[in-house]
N, C-alpha and C positions, 0 to 999 in steps of 0.2 A: 340160422341160417346165412348163407353166403350171397348178400346182395351186389356184390362188385360186378357182376357181369349182366345185371338189370338195368337196361338203359333208362327206365322209369324211375329208378331210384338214385337219390345224390346223399352225401355225406358232407356236413358243412360244419365247422367247428364252430360252438357256439349256438347252432341252432338244434333245438331240442337235445341238448347236452350231447352234440356230436352222434346222435344214433340215425340210422339210414331212414329217411324218410321219402315219400313219394314228391318228385321234382314240382317245386312250386308250390307246397303244402307245407302244413306242419305234421301231418299225417303219419304216424309210423309204418314202415312197411310191414314190420311184423304184427301188425293189426289185422292186415289184410290174410296174412299167414294163419293167424288165429281163426278169424271168419271162415277161411278155407277147412281148416280141420275140423271144424263144427259143421260142415256141409251147407254153411249159408249160400245162398241164391244171390245172383247178381243184384237183384231188385231189393233183397234186405241189407246189402251191403251199402248199395246206393242210400237207402232210408238213414242208415247213420252216417255216411259220407257223402251228402249230394254234390259236393263240389268234384267228385270224380266222375269222368264219363264211363259210361258201360265198356268202351272199349279199354279203356286203363285198368279196369277192374279184372276184364277178361284175359289181358295180357298178363297181370299180376298173379292172377289165380293159374294161369298155365306156367307161369316162369316157377310158382310154389310146386306145383306137380311133378314137373319135370325134375327140380332139385331133388324132392322127395324119391323120385324114381331112381336117379342116378346114385343114390345114397343107399339104396337096399339090394 
């Protein structure tokens, strides 16, 4: 997935091997994509990533869905 247009994601060389992560965390952006693909709820995602706000999760899931829709 192309995370370059998602303002919640950053890539920092040397941080998690330069993979896209949610800003200020070491949580891989792709993890949220995988949860979304499984149909996980915001609550389920927050259980595994309690440092993420509900708003951030919702925005990430919306971004994933928008990217999937534009690819179809």
